[in-house]
N, C-alpha and C positions, 0 to 999 in steps of 0.2 A: 923609661917606659912609664907609662901612668894610664890610668882608667877613667880619666876625667869625661872625655869626649864618649867612651863606651857607655857611661852613666847617663849622659843627656838621652842616648837612644833607650838605655832600660828604663828611664823615668818618663820621658816626655815623647817618643815618636813611635815606640812599639806598644805601648797600651792603647793608643788610638787605633792604630793598626788591628790590634786583636779585638777591639769593641766594634769597629767598622766592620770587620770579617764577620763576627758574629752575627751583627744586624743584617748583612747582605746575603750570608750563606745561602739561606732558603731559596733566595732569588738568583743566585749565580748560575751563570750558563757558560758554555764552552766559549762562547763569542765574547762573552766579558772577559774572560780568562785572556783571550787573545788580543783583546783591546789594551788589556793592562801590560801584558807582556811587550806589544807593540810599543806603547809609549815609553815604558822602562827603558827599553833597548835604545829608542832614540834619544831619551834623555841622558843616558850614560854615555853614548857615543858621541853626542854632541857637546857635552859638558866637560867630559876629560881634557880635552886639548886646552881649552879655556882655562879651567881651574890649575891645571898644571903650570900655564904661563904665570898665573898670578902668584902661585907659590914661589917659582923659580926668581921672579921678579921681587919677591917679597914684599908684594902689595897686601897680602896676609899670610900670617905665619901660624903654626901649631908650636907650643912648646913641647918639648920632648917627654916632660913629664906628664902630659895631658893626653898622650897617644898610646896605643899598645905596640905599634911598631912597624908592622908591614905596610909598603907602600906600592902605589901603580904609578909610575910616572911622577915621583914626589908626591903623590897625593895618598895622605893616609886611609888606611882600609874603611876607617870610621866615615871619612867624607864621602868615599864612594857608595857605602852602605846609606849614607844621606839621601844620594840621588835617588837611590832605588826605593827608600821607605817614604820619602816625600812625594814621590810621583804615584805610589801605591796608594797612600792615604787620600790625596787629593782625587785620585780617579775614583776610587771606591765612594767618597761622598759624591761626587758628581754622577756616578751611575746610580746611587741611591735616590737621590733627588730627581733625576731624570727619568726614573723606571716608568712613571705612568705617561710619560710624554709621547705623542704619537708624531714621530717627527715628518712623514711625509706632508703634513698639512702647511709646514712652514716653505716648502718648495714653492718659489713664485717665477712664473715667466718674465723675463726682462722687459716685456712689452706691458706688462702691470705698472701702475703708478699710483703714488697716493699723494694729495696735497699737502703741500708746505704751507707755513702761516701767510706766505706772500700770495697766496692763491696760485702760484704755478706749480706745474706738475712735473718734478725732477724724476728721471729716471732712476732705478736702483743704482746705475752705472756711478751716479754722481757720488752716492754715498761711498762706493768702493773707491773711488779717486779720491775723495777726502781722506779717508782713512790712510790710503796709501801715502797722499802727500805729506799727513803728519808725521808717519813711521819714517818715511824717507828724509825728511827734514830733521829729525831725531838721530837718525844714521849720519848724517852729514855733520850736525853738532858734536855728536860723540866722537867721531873721528878727529874733528879739531881739539877737543879736549884731550883725547889720548897723546894727540901730536905736541899740543903745548906742554903736557906733563905737569907735574905738581899736583895741587891739591885736588883738581878735577878728574886725576888720571882713573880712580876706582869707579868712579860715577860713569866717566867714557867707556871703560871697558865693559862693565856691564849693559849699557844701551847698545854698544857696538855687538856685542854678542847675541843679546836677546831680540833686539828689534828685525834684524834680517829674518829671523825665524818667525815674528809675529806678522812681519810683510807677507811673507809666503802665505801663510794661514789666512790673513784676512782676505788676500787677494782670491783665495780659492773658495773660502767659505764664509765671507763677510754677510751674506744673507742670513744664515743661520745664527751666526754671531749677534746680528741685531735681533733677529726675530723672535727666537725661541724665549720661553718664560724666563723670567729675571732669575727666579728658583732654580733653574739648571745652569744658569751661566754666572750670574753675580755671586750667589750664596757659596758654590764650590771654591771660588776665588777668595772671597772676603773672608770665610771662616778659617781655612787653614792658614792665611796669611797673618790674620791677626793672633792665632794662636802661636805660629813660628816667631813672630815679633816678640812675644813674651819669652819664649824659650831662648832667643838669641840675646836677649837682654840679659837674661841670667847667665848665659854662657859667657859673654863679654866681661860681665862683671867677675866672674870666677877666672878669666884670663884661659878659658878653654881654647880659644882663638883669638888672634890679635890682628887688627887692622893698622898698617904703617900709617903713622900719624901725617907724613908728608903727602900722602896721596889721598887724602879725604878732604871733603869740604869744610868739615867741622861743625857741621848742623845737626840736630837730634831731633827726632819725632818725639821722644820724650825721654828724660833723663836715663842715660844708658844705652839709647838705642840710636846707632847712627844712621843719618838718612839713606846713605848708600845700602846698609844692610835692609832697611824697611823696603827699599825699593828693589833690591835683588828679591827678596821673596814674594814680592808683589809681581814681579816680572815672570819668576818661575812657576809661580800658580796660574798666571795667566796663559803662559805658553802651555802647560799642561791641559787646562781646560779647554782654550782653542784648539788643542790638537784633537782632543775626544769629540769636539763640536764638530770639527771638519771631518773626522772618522764617521759620526753619525749622519752628517750630510751626504757623505760618498754612498754610505748605505741607503739612505733614503733614495738616491738616484736609482742605485743598484735595483733596488726592489719596486720601484713604480716604473721605470722605464723598461718594460718586459720585450719591447722589441728590439731595442738596443742591446740589451743584456738578457737573451733568453734565459740562461742559466746562473745562478750565482753561487759558488762555493761556500761551505760552511764559514771557511776563514779565508775570505779575499785577499789576494796578495797585494803588495803595495803598489805595484804597476795598475792594477785593475781599480784600486781605490782612486789614484792620481786620475785615471782615464775617466773614471765616473765624474769627478771634480771638474775636470776638463770639458765636460760635455755643455754645449750652449744653453742656457736656460731657456731660449726661445724656441728649443725643440721638445721641451717637456707637453706630455699629453695634458692640457689646462682643463679638459672636460674631466678625464680621471681624477685629477687632483681636486678637482671642485666637487666631485661626487663623494671624495673622501673626506672633504671639509664638512659638507653637509652631514655624511653619517656620524662623524665625530661629535659634531654639535646636536645631532639629534640623540644620540646616546649618552651624552654628558646630562642633557636635559630629562631624559626618559629612563636610562638604564645607567646610571653613572657608576654603580657597582660593577658591572659587566665591562664597562669600558676600563676601569681601572684594574679589573682582573686580566683583563686581555694585555696588559703591560707585561705579563709573565711569559708571554710567547713572542716570537722572534718573526722579523722578516715578513715575507710574503705570506706566511701562516696568519700573523697578526691582522694585515690588511684584509684577507679575505675573510677572516672571523668577524671583523667590523663590518664588512659589506654584507655578510649573511645575516648578522643579528639586525643592522640597519633595515634589512629586507623585512626581518619578521616584525619590528617596531612598526614601520610604514604599514604593513599588512594589517597589524592590529589595530592600529590608530584610524584607518580607513574605514574599517568595521564597526568599531567602538563608537566613533563619533558621528555615525550615520544618525539621521533624524529618527528613524524607526527600523524594526526589524527587517521590513519589506527591502529597505535602502542597504541594509546590511548584507542580505542575500544578494542584492545586486552587486555588490563589490566582491562578494565572495566569486560571484559568476565571472565578473571582470578578470579576478586574479586567476581564476583557473585558465581563462582564455589566454592571458599572459604566460603560464606556464606551459601551455599547449603550444604557443608559438615559439617558446624559447627552446623547446625540445623538438621541434620540427627539422627537417632537413636543412641544410643552407639555403637551398633555393627559396624555400618559404620564410626563412629568417628575416628576408628583406622586409617582410611586414611588421616584424616586431618592433623596430622603432616607431613607425607610423602609428602602430597601435597605441603605444605608450605614450606619444606626444598628443594623441586626440583623446584618449580615455582616460588617462591617468593626470591627477593635478600637479602643476608645476614642480610644487613643493617636494613632491614623492617621485618623479621621474627617475631621477638619477640612481635612487635605490634599486629600481627594477632595471635600469640600462647595465648596472655593473656588477648583478649578481652573477658570481662564478657558476653560472649552470654548466659548463663544458666539463667539469668535474664533480659536480654535485648529483647524487641520484635524484631522480624525479618524484619517487614515491614518498619520501619523507615530507616533501614541500606539499604535495597534495594533501597528504594527511594531515598536516598541520591546519590546512583550510577546513578539513572535517572537524577538527577540534573546535574551531571557531564556530562552526555551524552547531557542535553540541551545545555551546554556551548559549547561543540563540534560543535553544529549547527551553531556557528558564522564562522566556518571554511570552511562552504559548498561552493562548487563550482557550484551548481545546477542552480544558478540564482540569481538575486538580492535580492528578496524576502525572499528566503530561508537562506541568509546570516544573517538575522535579525528574530531569531526564536520568541520573544517575540512579537506577533502580537496584542494582547489583555490584557485588564486588567486581564482576567481570566488566560492568559498564565503567567503574571507575579505574580499573586498570586501562582499558581503552582509551578512555579520555587523558589519563597520565601520559599514555604512549603517544598521543596526538599532540598535545600541547608543550610536552618537556621532553619526552623520549625521542620524538622528530628532530628537536634542536640538536639533542646530544648527538644523534646518529651523523646528521650534517657535520658537526663540528669533528667528529673523529673520521669522518671521510677527508676534509680537510687535512687533518694531521697526517693521515697516511698519504694523501698526496703530496705534502710539501716536506716532510723528514723523511729520512733514509730509513729503511725496514726492511729485514729479509723475511718478513711473515708471509708466508702463503697466502693465495687467495681465501682460502677456508679458514685459516687463522684471523685474517683480517675480517671477514664477515662475523665471526665468532665474537671478537672484541667489540665490534661495532654493535652488535646485538646485546651484548652486556652493558656497553654504555648507554643504550637506549634503555634498559632496565634500571640503571642507576638514575637516569632521569625519572622515572615513574617514581622510584623510592623519593626522590628530593620532591616531587610534586606532593606525594603524600604528606611529608613533613610540611610542606606550605600550606596545605588544606587544614591540617590538624592544628597548625597555629592561627589561622585565619578563619575560625569557625564564627567569631563574633562579627568579624569584618564582612565576611560573605552574608551574613543575616542582614547586615544594614543593606545591602543590595538586593534583598530578597532572593538569595540563593542559598540552599544546602547541598553541598558535593558530598554528604556521608551517603552510603548507600541505604535506599528505602528500607531493604530487609533488615539491615542491622538496627535502624531507628524502630522499626516495629518490635523488634525483641525488646528493646528497652522501654516498650509501652509509651513512645513518644511519636509525635508528627513532625513534619517540616514547619508548619505554621507555630508549632510550639517552640521548635528551637530557634526559629526567627523572632519570635517574641521575646525569648529568655535564652540567650546561647550560653547559660552557665549553669551551674549546678552538678550534683553528683552523676547523674546519668550522662549529661553531656561530656563531662570528664571521662568517664568511662568509654565514651564513643573515641573521644581524642586519643587515648591510650589504645584503643583498638587500631586506630589509624597509623599510631607510630609504631605498634609491633609489627602491622604488616610492611611499614616502611624499612624497618630494620632486618626483615626477613628478606624481602627483595634486594635490598643493600647487600648483606651478607653474602647471598648467592652471586652476585656480579662483581663485587670488590676486588676480588684478586686480579682482575683484567687489567687492573691499572699498571701493575707489576710488568706487564707484558708489552706494554706501550714503548714507542720510540724513546730513548733516553731523554730527548729535549722536551719531550711532552709529558713525562711519568711525574715529574716533581709539581709543575704547574696544575695537572689534572688532580693529584693528590690533595693540593692545597685548597682548590676550589671546592672539591667534593666533601672532603672531610669537614671542612670549616662550616658547611652548610648543615651536614648530618649532625654536628655538635649541638646545633638548635635543637634537634630532636631528642637527643640524650639528656639536655639539660630540661626540657619540659618533661620527659619520662622520669627522671630521677628526683627533681626538685618541684615539680608541679608547674602549671602555666604561669610563666611572669615574662609577658611580651617586652618589657622595657628594655631588655637587653638583647632582643631577639631582631636586630635591623639588619638582617642580610637578605639580599634580594637574588633567588636563583635564575637559571636560564629559562624561566617559563615565559609563556607569550600572555598567558591570562594576567592580565593588570587589574588590580584591585584599586577601587578607588579610595580605601583606606588603609593600605597596608602598612603605612608607617606608625599608625596610631599605638600609642603607648598604652599599657594595661591602665595605669593612674593617669589619667588625663590632665593634661598640662592648662591651668587657669591663667586667666587675664583679666584684669579689671580696667575698663576705660572709663577715665574721667573725663565727663563732659560728652553730649550727644550732639555736637556739630558735626557738619560734614565729614571731617578729617576722623572723628571718634566713630560715627556709625559705619562709615566704609571700612575702617581698620577692625572693627569689631567684626563684620561679616568676612574680611579676608581670615582673619585669625580663626572664626569659626569653622571655614571651610576648610581650614589646614589641621582640624582636629583639636582646636583648643575649646574649653568650656568658657565662655565669655559673659561677663557681666557688664553692663553700662551704667554708671551712675549719674545723673543729672540733677543740677539743682533747681531747673525750671519745671514747670508741669507740661512741657512741649519738647519735642526734638527739634534739631536743626540749627540751636543757637541763633545767629543773626539772619541766618537764612530760615525764617520762620515767616508765619502769615499773623496779621491783624484783621479781624473780623467785626463789623458792626452795622446792624440792621440791613442785611445783604450785600453791604459792601465789602471787598476782600482786598487787602494791600500785602505786598511783600514788605516785609518790615526791613530787608537787606536787599541782597542781589533781586533784579528783576528781569534780567535777560541772560541768556546762555551763550557764551562763546567756547570755541574749541570743543565741538561737539564729540570729535574722535576719544578724547579723554574720559568722556562719559560713557561712551559705548565701550571703551576698554575696561573701565571699571565692572560694568556690568557683565561683559563677556568674561572676564576673569571669574566671574562669580557662577558661571553656568547659564546666565540667562541674558536677557537684552532689554532696553527700554521699552520696545515694542511690547513684549512678553509681559511686562510688569505694569503695563497700561500707562505708560508715559507718553503722550504725544507731543511732539515739538512742532511749533508752527514759526516759520521763517517771517522775520519782520522785515517789510519792504516799504519806504525806505529803512536804512537802518537808523538813521537820526535826521531831525529836521533842526539845521543849525541856524540859530537867530542873531543876527548882528545889530548893533545900535543904530545904525544908518539906514535902518528898514530893510536890508536885503535878507535873502535866505537862501541857504545852501543845504541840498539835500544829497546825503551820504547814502550810496547805494553799491550794490554788486553789479548792478546792469552797467555794463561798460558803455552803451550807446548814451545813457543819461548822463553819466559820468563825462563823457567826452564833450558833450554838449555844455555842461555848466563849466567844466575847467577851460574850454577854450574861450568861454566868454570872458573871464578873468585873465587868463595867462596867454591868450594869442593862439594861433594855429599849430605851434609847436608843443603846446602845454600839456596836450594829452601824451605825445611822445615821452615827455618827461616824467609824467606821471606813471606810466607804465614801468619807466627805469627806476623809479622811486618805488614802485610795488616789487620790482624784481629783487632789489635791494632787500627790501622788509621780508620778502619771502626766504631768502637765505638768512636773515636773523632769525625767521621763525623755524626754520627746519633745525638749524644748528642748536637753537636753545633748547627744543623739544629733545633732541637726541643726546646732547652732551651736558644738559642741565637737568631737565625734569626727569630724565631716565637715568640719573646718577646720583650716587651717594656723594657728599663731599665730607669724609669722616676725618681728615686731618688737613693740615696745611698743604701736605705734600699731594693732596689730591687735585689742587689746582696746577700741580706741574706734571700732571699726566699726558705723554703725546698727544692722545686722542683729541683732548681738550685744546692743548697748545696750538695744534698746528691749525685750529681754526680761529685763534684769539684775533689776529688782525682783521679778519674777515666781520668781525662783530662790531667794529668799530667804537670800542668801549671807551676810547680817549677823545671823542668828538661828542659833543652833545646832540640830542635829537633834534633840535631846532636847527643847529648849525648843518646836520645833514639834510634836513629838508629845504633849507636855503640853497642847497646846490642844485635843486631840483625845480623850486618853485620861486617866481621872481615877486609875486605879490605878498604883501603881509599877510591879507586875507587867507589866501591857501596856506600859506606856512602855519597860521592858527588851524585851519582846518585838519591839516594832517600831524598837527603835534599835540593837542589837547589830549589825547588819549594817555600820553605818559603820566598823567597825574594819576591814573588809576593805578600805577606801580608805586606811588607815593612820591612823586618827585617832580620838580618844574621842568617842563621840557628845556629849559635852558641849563639846566644841570645834568638831566638823566642821559644817561650813555645811549648812543645812537643805536644800540642793540633792541631798544625797546620800541622802534618801528615796527615790531613783530605784532604789536598790537592792532596797527593799522592793517596790516595783511591779513590777519585772522577775521578782521571784521569786513574787509572790503573783499577776499576771495572767498571765505567760508560763510560769511553772513552772521547776523546775529539772531537767535531763536528765543523763543519763548515756550515754556512747558504748559500746555492747556491745565488750568486748575491751580496754577501759581507755582512759583519756583520751588516751594516746599514739596511739591509732588515728587520731585526726584529725590528728595531726601525721606520720604515717606517709604517709597519702593525700597530703598536700601535697607530701611528699618524692617520692612517686611521680609525681604531676602535673608536678612541677619536673623531674624526670629525664626525663619524655616530652618536654619542652620543650628538653631539653638542659642542663638543670644539672648540673653534676658536683660531687660531693660526695668531700671528702677528709676523713675521720675520723681521730683520734688524731694531729691534725696542729697542735700548738699555734703560735700566732703570737707573735714576740718583740717586733715593731714594725711600724708603718705607714710604708712607704717615702714619702719626701717627696723633692720636687724640689730643686736645689741652694739655691735661695731660700727654701725651706719654705713656699711658698705654694700648693703643689698636690700632691695625692696621687698617687702613681705606682705604687701596689702595695702588698703586705705582704712582710715578712720573716720567714721562717718560723724557728720553734727550730733546724732542723736547717741553718740558714743559706741555704736556697733562696730566691729572690727568686720571688714571682708579680707579674710586671708586670700593670696593670690602668688603664682609664680612669677608673673609678669604684670607691671603696671605700665599703663600708656595712659599719658596725660594729654588731654584735648582742651583743657581748658587754658586761658590766658597763659603763655609761657612766662611771661615776667611774673604775674601774679603767683603762677605754682611756686616758682623758685622763691619768692619773698614770703608766701603764706602758706604753703602746704609742706616746704621744707625746712630743715634748719637754717636759720640765718648764716650766709657766707658773704666773703667779700666779693665773688662772681655775682651773686645774687644781688647785691647792691650795686654793682657796675651796671647789671643789666637795666636797671631803673634809671641810670643815667644815660643810657645809649640813645641816639636819636629814634624818635617813636614816629609813626604817620599822624595824619590829621584827625581829627574826628568831624562830624556833621551837626547840624541842625536839620532835622527830617520831619517835613509835615505831612501828614494824612489827612486829606479832606474827601470829605463826601459831598458831592455836588447836587444840587436839584434837577439839572438837566444836563445833555451832551455840550461838550465844548467843541466844535467841528474843525475850529482853528489850529487844535491842537494834534499832533500825530501821536503815535504810541510812544515814540523816544525823542524827547526835545532837548538841546542843549542851547542855552542862554551865555554867550560870551562876554565877558566885560571888555568895554573899550580899552581901559588901561590894562594892557593883557599881563604884561610883565609885572607892574607893580601890585596887582591883585594877587600873584602868587607870594611877592616878598610879603604882604601882610599875613598870609597864611603861614608861610614856611618859616619866616626869620622872626615874626613878633607873635604867632601863636593867636593872631585875631582873625576878625572878619573884615574883609576889604569893604570900603564904603560902597563900592559897586561890586559884589561878587558874581562870578560865574556860578551857574547853578545848573541841575538835572531835573527835567520834568518827565515824570513817565504816567501814561495814561493806559493802564493794564486793560481797561474796558473796551479800549480801541481793537485790540486783537483777541481777547477773550470776553466775550459778552457775559460770562459767569461772573466776572469781577465786579459788577454792579447790578442794581435793578434796571429793569427795562426803560430806555431812553434817559438814563442817567450816567453819569461818570465817577470814576475813583480815580483820584490824582495824587501822586506821590511826589514831593518834591525834596531834593537833597542838595542841602547847601554847605560847601566844605569849609570847614573853619579850623582855627589852632586847637589842638588838644589841651587838656586841663594842665595848667601849671601849679605844681605843687608849691605852697608858699613858702619863701626862703627869706633870708636876710637880703639878700641881692634884688629881690623884687620891690623896688621902692619907686617912688614917682619920678626918680630921675632915671631909673634903669632902661636898657634897651626894651626890655618885655614889660609892657604897661600892664597895670593890675586888669584882669579879666573880669569885665561885668556882664555877666551872661543874661540878665534880664534885658540890659540894653542891646546886647548883640541879638537876641532873640526878636526883640521888637523890631531892630534895623533888617533882620533877614525877612521877616513876613511883609514889612511893608516894602522893601526893595522888590522882592520876587512878585507881588501882585502888582506893583508898578511897571515893572520890566515887561511883563508878560502882556498887560494891556497897551503899553506903548509901542511894543514890537509885532503884536499879532493882532491887537484891535480887540482881544477877548477880555471882558471885565468879570473876573470869576470871583470877586470879593464878594457881591451879594447871593452867589449862587451856594456858598458853602453852609452845609446844613450841620456838619459836624467836624470837629477837628481834634485830631491826637497829633502830639510833638514828642519828638525823642531828643534831647540835648546831650552833649557830652557826658554830662552827670548821669543823666538815664543810662547810657551806654555802658558806663563804669558799674553802675549799682546792679542793673540787670544782667549784665555778661561777665562781671568781673575784670572787664577790660583796664589794662594799666592806663592811667592818665583818660581813660576815654577814647583812647586811639581805636578807630574801628578797624585799621589794617595791621594791628600789632607792630612790630619795629619796622623802622624804615628800610627802604631798599636802596640805600646809598652804598658805595663800593665795600666799605668794610663792615657791611652787614647783610653779606650775601656770600653765596658759595660756602667755602671753607670758614668764613669769618662767622656766617651766621649760626646762632646756638644749634648743637648738633641734635640729631634725631635720637642719639642714646646719651643718657647722662654720663659724664666723663668719669664719675668715681662711684656712681651707685649702681650696681648691677641688678639686672631686671628692670629699670626704669626707662622708658622711652617717651619721645615726644612726637607728636604730629598736630599740625594746624599751622595757622597764619605765620607764628614768629620762628619756626624752626625750618629746616630746609625743606622743600625747595623755596618756599614763600608763600605769599597771600593769593586769595581768590578761591572760588569753589572748585574748578577744574584743576588748580595747582594743588589744593589741599588732597585733591582726590589722587592726583600724581603721588603726593606725598605719602598717603596712606600706603600706596603701594611697597614705597621705599621702606618705610618704618615696618610695615608687616614683614617683608622679606628680610628685614635686619632682625626682627625678632625671631623667626622661624630659623635664620641661619646660625643665629647665637645658640639655639636649642639643637642644631644639628638637625634638624627636619627637612622635610621635602616640601618645596614650593608647588602648590597644587595649579599653577597656571603658568603661562608664559612668563619668564624672568623679564625684567624691566631691559626694555631694548627696541621693542617693537611698538607699534600703535595698531588700534583697530578703526576701521572706517565708521562712519556713524551709521552704516548700515549693518554693522556687525562683524565683516570679515578682518581677518588679520592681514596687516601689511606691514612691510620693512622691518622685520625683526633681525636685529644685529646679533652676531655671535658674541658670547661672552664666556669667560671662565678659564679652566686651566689650559684648554688648547685653542683660545681665540688666536686668529691670525690677524695681526695688525700690521700695518705699514711698515714704519721705521722703527717700532720699538724705541725703546731708551738708548740704543746704541747708536743713532744718528746724531752726529755733531753739531747740527743747526738746532735740533731739538734740545741738546743739552745746553748749548747756549741759552736759548730760549728758557728753558726749566730755571736755570740758574738765575735769570732776571725775575722770573714770577717768585721763585722761592724768597730772593731778596725783598721783594714787594710783599710776600707774606709775612715775612719776619716784620718789617715795617708797620704791616697792619697790626700783627700781634702786639707788637710795642704801643702802638696807638691805643687798641682797646685796653691794654693792661695799666696805661696811664691815663686813660680818657677821663678820668673822673676830675682832674684837674682842668682839662681842657673844657668839659662839658659841664662845669660844676654850675653855671649858670645857665638858663635855658636859651640864652643868645647863642651859646655852643651849638646849638641845632641847626642854625644858618641855613645854607643852601644843601645840606646833605639831607634834612629832613623834610616833613611835610607829606602830604599826599592829597590827592583829588579824591573826592568822595566815592571811595569804592563801593558803597552800597547799592549804588545805580548799577554796578556791574559786576561780572564775578570773576575779573583778573584784578 
């Protein structure tokens, strides 16, 4: 007799059980108890025969001195207890992590598909069959191991016991096993398994149990832990979690398939659970499931706290609560987002008509569906179609619309008093009843409909009325907290008679929502809130058991806000709780001490990020070294001539529209007018021929067939279709996503499209598959240079550039490209952004331990403190000059960089009609011209170059009858002097005076030879930017105008991150961080960076999160679901994706190694070779 095994439980298994029980106890329901008992029973019954056999055959044994004595079929009592306690602990962890998950959204009809990387569309069944095949193979192999005996016996017995159960669970619930969030599937397996590995190691070392030497393989996971034991705990925890997932899968089917299962008992029998799992997925009500997915996504974005709180309720009650609140959100959004009060009132009228039809008799209800589809926007239709009006009273819903109408009173222009409709306490009570009490009323109606209760009709009505009063109390707390927030939107919800007693007026409160008298009014509001709450709160104890705990937690947690304000004064930084009120305030999550941010650099990424953070409630200061905004995206003026210093045309207009839409405005509203350029370009060849790229298909057809023959146009359309696919996938999977770690590249949503992007073929080789002539291969590949790569090296993915030009066209902002930047600056200033120009930064201020950014130090010596620092200056420059020197900073200086340019800005004495607005002159020696730039950092003897004539589409760019001309010649970037740069080195010494003269002479000669225009005598003024100028004016590392190269190991997860890896509060936006270079790409990057800042601060993003796009006209389209309940195809559980993930991870590790050791490879600039270089980006915006 001994106590070693009992002590294992006392020290290692019981304490976690106690801790998990304590954590989960407030959320524990009867159904949870049933789940745990169900799993424990199955675990004990299924394990005892197997465990007994292992002991009787002495595969493992327990010394008599380690156990107390009592046994069941030779199994020590401690071992039986182990079956129970392990199942209990793993089950509780699973329940805790999956509590917020709304399982019905993971039900998928078998007819739904998702694309695999090979472009095929396999059904869900193939994933089921793949898993079944693997498990069946494992069973067969284990049987052979057991039959053979010897060293593989123990492993064979484990697999032979576990895999049949896993096979059953996989066959029944594979959709959920694959689809639910990893936090609910992988973590409940991984955490207990790793913990028990440690416990098992200690037990084996102490001899608490012993494995027979002749039956084990002899391998160890780590010293002291047999591989069989490690696999045993992994298998048992997987069985437990898979069993719980199958249970939840069955419950989701029971609760959503109401026609098949009209009623669901509180504790479904095993037979009913199996019947649910056997229901064919093709019979699911997909319209209903789609409505649930839309509702969850809506609440996750707009009312996340309510969505999480709904997890405390179960089954159909939670479903209907989500549908109810989704309707409330939709109604609120339709009214709030209206253009004016007239349109808002029209939406109220339409919603009343919807309710009228919903509560008509069945004959007239046939009109309801037609009405919804005709009158309601498609994005909102599901919320109205599935609102459970059959058991919701009509009055609360109508009253809620009346509450919305009261809010519209604040927009009245009929007089000063009518602008503030809350004149008395009775008015405020009525308002609270309509906007919060109505929701509480409907919620309790759902509680009594779904949960068993013996309460009489009179008692139910009394409890519902008490619930409505509690809703009013919560609204009073809400109003008391948000006096300042309401003032920002010109609203005062405090009764006017109270205000008059304090000798104040509503305009005075709006102007200064602070001070002693305002605090007295706040206290008056709270006193009434607690008076109403005290009168109604006892009703919670009379609610059905299953609703009592969740309701108490929800209401008490919110009233606690009022207690803190009343007892300690107003300190809203700790009061981020959102009640079930429909009135959404624009700045509800603002903190009492506003978070501060400093942006270094007023380039496009900096000004866009500044405006976004200001909209999110930050106090933002932008510091810029130059006396103008826009960085390279700025203007040059001379005697009535205007030149775009950098970008001179606009691509991807949807990304620009999205940026302004997110800020609550539009390009048109801000006075930015875009003109479409037609043709896109005029391409000039050395043989005298000309090709005009255009969005006009008829024009393209004629030109292409001239060179490619009759079938050439069909091949062009096929090329365009492939480029379109590259474009769509790149926008959704790269520009809308952040790649924060190497694992980000292994996400299934990215991997399943990897092959379709043709990353392992060059853009030139892809074009060669569609075009037979060298001329057209050049026409449709030169744009790859805008991403910083030769078309002979650039991945085929970059044909997306041709698509956006040839399908969407290229555009020009009237007044110059800087007009867009100026508009963003103005929007930011309206939101409170402060701009300090001619203010260079000397360093980023850090905390004493250098682990946190605390602000910036200016060249003048002044320090600007800040909670957040966002760097928009050149990233390599910032790492090497604004931060302490590190090996990582030095390695950035050795990474491949983009090219530079020699740019001419010419004022002409007359117009040159031979030139279009945008002209490309391609070198005859196409490939070698790239090599001179990209491999040798020189200028070719015959360079390709770009000529822009802005006055051709915007007469304001030059005086009448004259032209302004911009010429951009791509050249190698500056090569820092080094010992390797010798006369015999692969990289010749750079003679910029000679290269400048060559560029000017060649440009003038080539234009004259190919167009007939001799512009040299017409130049009345010239300005030039060389690589040294770019470096000096904009702090560009090596004068590289595009930042770091876009070679494979410089994009996605390999590109410098948007957040500093070790300094908290320091972020980056711009060309050299993710997603990359170019004005629209930096705009997309500003959204990623801003959302990362807000997310790290646990704030609320005040726009649609990344995933959708906005059309150029401003409408939202293609918004993807994201977040805790995003429903994805295969998840990480699919075996095909698993293999692909492993391959990408290996590639990522290779990339990381390459970057870490790259100094040796890139020591000389010859290491830049084909991975580096860039076409002249400044003439483009990508």
